[in-house]
PyMOL CGO cylinders between C-alpha atoms (Angstrom):
from pymol import cmd
from pymol.cgo import CYLINDER

trace = [
    CYLINDER, 139.73, 181.52, 45.16, 143.02, 180.16, 43.75, 0.3, 1, 1, 1, 1, 1, 1,
    CYLINDER, 143.02, 180.16, 43.75, 145.56, 178.27, 45.59, 0.3, 1, 1, 1, 1, 1, 1,
    CYLINDER, 145.56, 178.27, 45.59, 148.67, 180.46, 46.55, 0.3, 1, 1, 1, 1, 1, 1,
    CYLINDER, 148.67, 180.46, 46.55, 151.08, 177.47, 46.84, 0.3, 1, 1, 1, 1, 1, 1,
    CYLINDER, 151.08, 177.47, 46.84, 153.66, 176.00, 44.57, 0.3, 1, 1, 1, 1, 1, 1,
    CYLINDER, 153.66, 176.00, 44.57, 152.85, 176.50, 40.99, 0.3, 1, 1, 1, 1, 1, 1,
    CYLINDER, 152.85, 176.50, 40.99, 150.60, 179.25, 41.45, 0.3, 1, 1, 1, 1, 1, 1,
    CYLINDER, 150.60, 179.25, 41.45, 150.05, 182.43, 39.25, 0.3, 1, 1, 1, 1, 1, 1,
    CYLINDER, 150.05, 182.43, 39.25, 150.20, 184.75, 42.50, 0.3, 1, 1, 1, 1, 1, 1,
    CYLINDER, 150.20, 184.75, 42.50, 153.29, 186.97, 41.94, 0.3, 1, 1, 1, 1, 1, 1,
    CYLINDER, 153.29, 186.97, 41.94, 154.27, 187.95, 45.43, 0.3, 1, 1, 1, 1, 1, 1,
    CYLINDER, 154.27, 187.95, 45.43, 156.60, 191.13, 45.86, 0.3, 1, 1, 1, 1, 1, 1,
    CYLINDER, 156.60, 191.13, 45.86, 158.80, 191.27, 48.81, 0.3, 1, 1, 1, 1, 1, 1,
    CYLINDER, 158.80, 191.27, 48.81, 158.50, 194.25, 51.34, 0.3, 1, 1, 1, 1, 1, 1,
    CYLINDER, 158.50, 194.25, 51.34, 161.18, 196.71, 50.20, 0.3, 1, 1, 1, 1, 1, 1,
    CYLINDER, 161.18, 196.71, 50.20, 161.73, 199.86, 52.58, 0.3, 1, 1, 1, 1, 1, 1,
    CYLINDER, 161.73, 199.86, 52.58, 161.88, 202.78, 50.29, 0.3, 1, 1, 1, 1, 1, 1,
    CYLINDER, 161.88, 202.78, 50.29, 165.50, 203.44, 49.40, 0.3, 1, 1, 1, 1, 1, 1,
    CYLINDER, 165.50, 203.44, 49.40, 165.81, 206.67, 51.01, 0.3, 1, 1, 1, 1, 1, 1,
    CYLINDER, 165.81, 206.67, 51.01, 164.90, 205.15, 54.57, 0.3, 1, 1, 1, 1, 1, 1,
    CYLINDER, 164.90, 205.15, 54.57, 167.33, 202.99, 56.28, 0.3, 1, 1, 1, 1, 1, 1,
    CYLINDER, 167.33, 202.99, 56.28, 165.70, 200.55, 58.92, 0.3, 1, 1, 1, 1, 1, 1,
    CYLINDER, 165.70, 200.55, 58.92, 166.75, 197.02, 60.04, 0.3, 1, 1, 1, 1, 1, 1,
    CYLINDER, 166.75, 197.02, 60.04, 163.82, 194.93, 58.77, 0.3, 1, 1, 1, 1, 1, 1,
    CYLINDER, 163.82, 194.93, 58.77, 165.05, 191.53, 59.88, 0.3, 1, 1, 1, 1, 1, 1,
    CYLINDER, 165.05, 191.53, 59.88, 163.54, 191.51, 63.50, 0.3, 1, 1, 1, 1, 1, 1,
    CYLINDER, 163.54, 191.51, 63.50, 160.46, 189.28, 63.47, 0.3, 1, 1, 1, 1, 1, 1,
    CYLINDER, 160.46, 189.28, 63.47, 160.57, 187.66, 66.73, 0.3, 1, 1, 1, 1, 1, 1,
    CYLINDER, 160.57, 187.66, 66.73, 158.18, 188.53, 69.41, 0.3, 1, 1, 1, 1, 1, 1,
    CYLINDER, 158.18, 188.53, 69.41, 159.22, 190.90, 72.17, 0.3, 1, 1, 1, 1, 1, 1,
    CYLINDER, 159.22, 190.90, 72.17, 158.33, 191.22, 75.79, 0.3, 1, 1, 1, 1, 1, 1,
    CYLINDER, 158.33, 191.22, 75.79, 156.46, 194.59, 74.88, 0.3, 1, 1, 1, 1, 1, 1,
    CYLINDER, 156.46, 194.59, 74.88, 153.28, 192.70, 75.06, 0.3, 1, 1, 1, 1, 1, 1,
    CYLINDER, 153.28, 192.70, 75.06, 153.68, 190.89, 78.08, 0.3, 1, 1, 1, 1, 1, 1,
    CYLINDER, 153.68, 190.89, 78.08, 151.71, 193.64, 80.01, 0.3, 1, 1, 1, 1, 1, 1,
    CYLINDER, 151.71, 193.64, 80.01, 148.82, 193.43, 77.36, 0.3, 1, 1, 1, 1, 1, 1,
    CYLINDER, 148.82, 193.43, 77.36, 145.81, 191.81, 78.68, 0.3, 1, 1, 1, 1, 1, 1,
    CYLINDER, 145.81, 191.81, 78.68, 145.00, 189.66, 75.47, 0.3, 1, 1, 1, 1, 1, 1,
    CYLINDER, 145.00, 189.66, 75.47, 142.28, 187.68, 77.20, 0.3, 1, 1, 1, 1, 1, 1,
    CYLINDER, 142.28, 187.68, 77.20, 139.95, 190.77, 77.27, 0.3, 1, 1, 1, 1, 1, 1,
    CYLINDER, 139.95, 190.77, 77.27, 139.26, 190.21, 73.39, 0.3, 1, 1, 1, 1, 1, 1,
    CYLINDER, 139.26, 190.21, 73.39, 136.60, 188.01, 72.25, 0.3, 1, 1, 1, 1, 1, 1,
    CYLINDER, 136.60, 188.01, 72.25, 138.39, 187.46, 68.97, 0.3, 1, 1, 1, 1, 1, 1,
    CYLINDER, 138.39, 187.46, 68.97, 141.92, 186.82, 67.60, 0.3, 1, 1, 1, 1, 1, 1,
    CYLINDER, 141.92, 186.82, 67.60, 144.48, 189.58, 67.35, 0.3, 1, 1, 1, 1, 1, 1,
    CYLINDER, 144.48, 189.58, 67.35, 146.85, 189.73, 64.65, 0.3, 1, 1, 1, 1, 1, 1,
    CYLINDER, 146.85, 189.73, 64.65, 150.58, 190.19, 65.35, 0.3, 1, 1, 1, 1, 1, 1,
    CYLINDER, 150.58, 190.19, 65.35, 153.01, 191.30, 62.64, 0.3, 1, 1, 1, 1, 1, 1,
    CYLINDER, 153.01, 191.30, 62.64, 155.89, 193.67, 61.80, 0.3, 1, 1, 1, 1, 1, 1,
    CYLINDER, 155.89, 193.67, 61.80, 156.05, 196.55, 59.49, 0.3, 1, 1, 1, 1, 1, 1,
    CYLINDER, 156.05, 196.55, 59.49, 157.30, 199.92, 59.11, 0.3, 1, 1, 1, 1, 1, 1,
    CYLINDER, 157.30, 199.92, 59.11, 155.70, 202.89, 61.04, 0.3, 1, 1, 1, 1, 1, 1,
    CYLINDER, 155.70, 202.89, 61.04, 155.69, 206.36, 59.80, 0.3, 1, 1, 1, 1, 1, 1,
    CYLINDER, 155.69, 206.36, 59.80, 154.05, 209.46, 61.36, 0.3, 1, 1, 1, 1, 1, 1,
    CYLINDER, 154.05, 209.46, 61.36, 152.31, 212.32, 59.56, 0.3, 1, 1, 1, 1, 1, 1,
    CYLINDER, 152.31, 212.32, 59.56, 149.63, 214.93, 60.06, 0.3, 1, 1, 1, 1, 1, 1,
    CYLINDER, 149.63, 214.93, 60.06, 146.14, 214.64, 58.62, 0.3, 1, 1, 1, 1, 1, 1,
    CYLINDER, 146.14, 214.64, 58.62, 144.90, 217.79, 57.21, 0.3, 1, 1, 1, 1, 1, 1,
    CYLINDER, 144.90, 217.79, 57.21, 141.14, 217.40, 58.03, 0.3, 1, 1, 1, 1, 1, 1,
    CYLINDER, 141.14, 217.40, 58.03, 140.54, 220.84, 56.20, 0.3, 1, 1, 1, 1, 1, 1,
    CYLINDER, 140.54, 220.84, 56.20, 140.81, 218.94, 52.87, 0.3, 1, 1, 1, 1, 1, 1,
    CYLINDER, 140.81, 218.94, 52.87, 138.07, 216.64, 53.85, 0.3, 1, 1, 1, 1, 1, 1,
    CYLINDER, 138.07, 216.64, 53.85, 134.26, 217.10, 53.20, 0.3, 1, 1, 1, 1, 1, 1,
    CYLINDER, 134.26, 217.10, 53.20, 131.72, 215.20, 55.58, 0.3, 1, 1, 1, 1, 1, 1,
    CYLINDER, 131.72, 215.20, 55.58, 130.32, 213.43, 52.49, 0.3, 1, 1, 1, 1, 1, 1,
    CYLINDER, 130.32, 213.43, 52.49, 133.58, 211.60, 51.35, 0.3, 1, 1, 1, 1, 1, 1,
    CYLINDER, 133.58, 211.60, 51.35, 135.77, 211.38, 54.62, 0.3, 1, 1, 1, 1, 1, 1,
    CYLINDER, 135.77, 211.38, 54.62, 139.17, 211.55, 52.67, 0.3, 1, 1, 1, 1, 1, 1,
    CYLINDER, 139.17, 211.55, 52.67, 141.77, 213.78, 53.73, 0.3, 1, 1, 1, 1, 1, 1,
    CYLINDER, 141.77, 213.78, 53.73, 145.42, 214.74, 52.71, 0.3, 1, 1, 1, 1, 1, 1,
    CYLINDER, 145.42, 214.74, 52.71, 148.40, 213.40, 54.76, 0.3, 1, 1, 1, 1, 1, 1,
    CYLINDER, 148.40, 213.40, 54.76, 151.18, 215.91, 55.09, 0.3, 1, 1, 1, 1, 1, 1,
    CYLINDER, 151.18, 215.91, 55.09, 154.20, 217.02, 56.82, 0.3, 1, 1, 1, 1, 1, 1,
    CYLINDER, 154.20, 217.02, 56.82, 156.32, 220.12, 57.32, 0.3, 1, 1, 1, 1, 1, 1,
    CYLINDER, 156.32, 220.12, 57.32, 157.37, 221.28, 53.95, 0.3, 1, 1, 1, 1, 1, 1,
    CYLINDER, 157.37, 221.28, 53.95, 154.98, 218.90, 52.19, 0.3, 1, 1, 1, 1, 1, 1,
    CYLINDER, 154.98, 218.90, 52.19, 151.21, 219.79, 51.72, 0.3, 1, 1, 1, 1, 1, 1,
    CYLINDER, 151.21, 219.79, 51.72, 150.38, 216.23, 50.25, 0.3, 1, 1, 1, 1, 1, 1,
    CYLINDER, 150.38, 216.23, 50.25, 152.19, 213.10, 51.07, 0.3, 1, 1, 1, 1, 1, 1,
    CYLINDER, 152.19, 213.10, 51.07, 149.21, 210.91, 50.31, 0.3, 1, 1, 1, 1, 1, 1,
    CYLINDER, 149.21, 210.91, 50.31, 145.20, 210.49, 51.12, 0.3, 1, 1, 1, 1, 1, 1,
    CYLINDER, 145.20, 210.49, 51.12, 143.78, 208.49, 53.95, 0.3, 1, 1, 1, 1, 1, 1,
    CYLINDER, 143.78, 208.49, 53.95, 139.98, 207.66, 54.26, 0.3, 1, 1, 1, 1, 1, 1,
    CYLINDER, 139.98, 207.66, 54.26, 138.99, 208.22, 57.59, 0.3, 1, 1, 1, 1, 1, 1,
    CYLINDER, 138.99, 208.22, 57.59, 136.75, 205.10, 59.08, 0.3, 1, 1, 1, 1, 1, 1,
    CYLINDER, 136.75, 205.10, 59.08, 135.00, 207.42, 61.74, 0.3, 1, 1, 1, 1, 1, 1,
    CYLINDER, 135.00, 207.42, 61.74, 135.02, 210.90, 60.83, 0.3, 1, 1, 1, 1, 1, 1,
    CYLINDER, 135.02, 210.90, 60.83, 132.95, 211.97, 63.94, 0.3, 1, 1, 1, 1, 1, 1,
    CYLINDER, 132.95, 211.97, 63.94, 135.02, 210.17, 66.46, 0.3, 1, 1, 1, 1, 1, 1,
    CYLINDER, 135.02, 210.17, 66.46, 138.64, 211.04, 65.06, 0.3, 1, 1, 1, 1, 1, 1,
    CYLINDER, 138.64, 211.04, 65.06, 139.24, 213.57, 67.83, 0.3, 1, 1, 1, 1, 1, 1,
    CYLINDER, 139.24, 213.57, 67.83, 142.42, 212.22, 68.79, 0.3, 1, 1, 1, 1, 1, 1,
    CYLINDER, 142.42, 212.22, 68.79, 144.14, 212.26, 65.47, 0.3, 1, 1, 1, 1, 1, 1,
    CYLINDER, 144.14, 212.26, 65.47, 143.23, 216.11, 64.68, 0.3, 1, 1, 1, 1, 1, 1,
    CYLINDER, 143.23, 216.11, 64.68, 145.95, 217.61, 66.94, 0.3, 1, 1, 1, 1, 1, 1,
    CYLINDER, 145.95, 217.61, 66.94, 148.93, 215.15, 66.96, 0.3, 1, 1, 1, 1, 1, 1,
    CYLINDER, 148.93, 215.15, 66.96, 150.93, 213.37, 64.27, 0.3, 1, 1, 1, 1, 1, 1,
    CYLINDER, 150.93, 213.37, 64.27, 149.36, 210.19, 63.32, 0.3, 1, 1, 1, 1, 1, 1,
    CYLINDER, 149.36, 210.19, 63.32, 150.68, 206.93, 63.10, 0.3, 1, 1, 1, 1, 1, 1,
    CYLINDER, 150.68, 206.93, 63.10, 150.57, 204.94, 59.77, 0.3, 1, 1, 1, 1, 1, 1,
    CYLINDER, 150.57, 204.94, 59.77, 151.97, 201.37, 59.18, 0.3, 1, 1, 1, 1, 1, 1,
    CYLINDER, 151.97, 201.37, 59.18, 153.08, 200.62, 55.53, 0.3, 1, 1, 1, 1, 1, 1,
    CYLINDER, 153.08, 200.62, 55.53, 150.91, 197.41, 54.57, 0.3, 1, 1, 1, 1, 1, 1,
    CYLINDER, 150.91, 197.41, 54.57, 151.99, 196.86, 50.54, 0.3, 1, 1, 1, 1, 1, 1,
    CYLINDER, 151.99, 196.86, 50.54, 152.99, 198.57, 47.50, 0.3, 1, 1, 1, 1, 1, 1,
    CYLINDER, 152.99, 198.57, 47.50, 150.57, 199.70, 44.95, 0.3, 1, 1, 1, 1, 1, 1,
    CYLINDER, 150.57, 199.70, 44.95, 150.95, 199.66, 41.23, 0.3, 1, 1, 1, 1, 1, 1,
    CYLINDER, 150.95, 199.66, 41.23, 152.68, 202.95, 41.21, 0.3, 1, 1, 1, 1, 1, 1,
    CYLINDER, 152.68, 202.95, 41.21, 155.17, 201.93, 43.80, 0.3, 1, 1, 1, 1, 1, 1,
    CYLINDER, 155.17, 201.93, 43.80, 153.46, 203.97, 46.52, 0.3, 1, 1, 1, 1, 1, 1,
    CYLINDER, 153.46, 203.97, 46.52, 152.70, 202.41, 49.90, 0.3, 1, 1, 1, 1, 1, 1,
    CYLINDER, 152.70, 202.41, 49.90, 148.92, 201.49, 50.98, 0.3, 1, 1, 1, 1, 1, 1,
    CYLINDER, 148.92, 201.49, 50.98, 148.82, 202.39, 54.79, 0.3, 1, 1, 1, 1, 1, 1,
    CYLINDER, 148.82, 202.39, 54.79, 146.78, 201.83, 57.61, 0.3, 1, 1, 1, 1, 1, 1,
    CYLINDER, 146.78, 201.83, 57.61, 146.05, 204.76, 60.00, 0.3, 1, 1, 1, 1, 1, 1,
    CYLINDER, 146.05, 204.76, 60.00, 146.40, 203.57, 63.67, 0.3, 1, 1, 1, 1, 1, 1,
    CYLINDER, 146.40, 203.57, 63.67, 145.39, 204.50, 67.14, 0.3, 1, 1, 1, 1, 1, 1,
    CYLINDER, 145.39, 204.50, 67.14, 146.35, 202.75, 70.40, 0.3, 1, 1, 1, 1, 1, 1,
    CYLINDER, 146.35, 202.75, 70.40, 144.64, 201.67, 73.47, 0.3, 1, 1, 1, 1, 1, 1,
    CYLINDER, 144.64, 201.67, 73.47, 146.22, 199.68, 76.08, 0.3, 1, 1, 1, 1, 1, 1,
    CYLINDER, 146.22, 199.68, 76.08, 148.88, 198.36, 73.94, 0.3, 1, 1, 1, 1, 1, 1,
    CYLINDER, 148.88, 198.36, 73.94, 146.63, 197.09, 71.08, 0.3, 1, 1, 1, 1, 1, 1,
    CYLINDER, 146.63, 197.09, 71.08, 146.30, 198.94, 67.60, 0.3, 1, 1, 1, 1, 1, 1,
    CYLINDER, 146.30, 198.94, 67.60, 142.97, 199.71, 65.99, 0.3, 1, 1, 1, 1, 1, 1,
    CYLINDER, 142.97, 199.71, 65.99, 142.53, 200.56, 62.65, 0.3, 1, 1, 1, 1, 1, 1,
    CYLINDER, 142.53, 200.56, 62.65, 141.12, 204.19, 62.02, 0.3, 1, 1, 1, 1, 1, 1,
    CYLINDER, 141.12, 204.19, 62.02, 141.58, 204.69, 58.46, 0.3, 1, 1, 1, 1, 1, 1,
    CYLINDER, 141.58, 204.69, 58.46, 143.20, 203.28, 55.22, 0.3, 1, 1, 1, 1, 1, 1,
    CYLINDER, 143.20, 203.28, 55.22, 145.08, 205.30, 52.18, 0.3, 1, 1, 1, 1, 1, 1,
    CYLINDER, 145.08, 205.30, 52.18, 148.32, 205.70, 50.52, 0.3, 1, 1, 1, 1, 1, 1,
    CYLINDER, 148.32, 205.70, 50.52, 151.63, 207.42, 51.03, 0.3, 1, 1, 1, 1, 1, 1,
    CYLINDER, 151.63, 207.42, 51.03, 153.74, 208.64, 48.12, 0.3, 1, 1, 1, 1, 1, 1,
    CYLINDER, 153.74, 208.64, 48.12, 156.82, 206.30, 47.95, 0.3, 1, 1, 1, 1, 1, 1,
    CYLINDER, 156.82, 206.30, 47.95, 159.20, 209.26, 48.01, 0.3, 1, 1, 1, 1, 1, 1,
    CYLINDER, 159.20, 209.26, 48.01, 157.62, 210.96, 51.07, 0.3, 1, 1, 1, 1, 1, 1,
    CYLINDER, 157.62, 210.96, 51.07, 157.94, 208.15, 53.50, 0.3, 1, 1, 1, 1, 1, 1,
    CYLINDER, 157.94, 208.15, 53.50, 161.55, 209.63, 54.74, 0.3, 1, 1, 1, 1, 1, 1,
    CYLINDER, 161.55, 209.63, 54.74, 159.49, 212.90, 55.35, 0.3, 1, 1, 1, 1, 1, 1,
    CYLINDER, 159.49, 212.90, 55.35, 158.16, 211.20, 58.33, 0.3, 1, 1, 1, 1, 1, 1,
    CYLINDER, 158.16, 211.20, 58.33, 157.63, 213.30, 61.56, 0.3, 1, 1, 1, 1, 1, 1,
    CYLINDER, 157.63, 213.30, 61.56, 159.47, 212.07, 64.85, 0.3, 1, 1, 1, 1, 1, 1,
    CYLINDER, 159.47, 212.07, 64.85, 160.34, 209.55, 65.76, 0.3, 1, 1, 1, 1, 1, 1,
    CYLINDER, 160.34, 209.55, 65.76, 160.74, 208.80, 61.87, 0.3, 1, 1, 1, 1, 1, 1,
    CYLINDER, 160.74, 208.80, 61.87, 160.21, 205.75, 59.90, 0.3, 1, 1, 1, 1, 1, 1,
    CYLINDER, 160.21, 205.75, 59.90, 160.55, 202.70, 62.17, 0.3, 1, 1, 1, 1, 1, 1,
    CYLINDER, 160.55, 202.70, 62.17, 160.47, 198.90, 61.99, 0.3, 1, 1, 1, 1, 1, 1,
    CYLINDER, 160.47, 198.90, 61.99, 157.65, 198.02, 64.73, 0.3, 1, 1, 1, 1, 1, 1,
    CYLINDER, 157.65, 198.02, 64.73, 155.85, 195.09, 66.03, 0.3, 1, 1, 1, 1, 1, 1,
    CYLINDER, 155.85, 195.09, 66.03, 152.12, 195.60, 65.91, 0.3, 1, 1, 1, 1, 1, 1,
    CYLINDER, 152.12, 195.60, 65.91, 149.18, 193.75, 67.74, 0.3, 1, 1, 1, 1, 1, 1,
    CYLINDER, 149.18, 193.75, 67.74, 146.08, 194.80, 65.73, 0.3, 1, 1, 1, 1, 1, 1,
    CYLINDER, 146.08, 194.80, 65.73, 142.45, 194.25, 66.99, 0.3, 1, 1, 1, 1, 1, 1,
]
cmd.load_cgo(trace, "trace")
């Protein structure tokens, strides 16, 4: 494992929202939103961070049970990206409603690695990993792309 400090060869690219999306990405201070969250019920640390959240449908008709990969889509776009579902058999809540994805980083093609989230009592839980095409981020369903504070278990 290399040193990521000064003089390292690690080339970190700063997070950039897609040009077609206008969001204020300067807010990175804790909010009072988590005041009501019971943080002591978790036996492990939680990760708190801020990123862009987008909302899309998961097309389960494009998935087979041997490889739990599905298309991400929105009205007028049948392919906005792909998602690998962590627990295909228990993905019930994501089957009928728009799903929340958070942008994690850019890949080599300039598209975005994303995490599919589900929320319980104010805490986010990973439900899948995939990517969304850069030029389709602006196709997010309501409430649209938003800069969001995440508390991830």
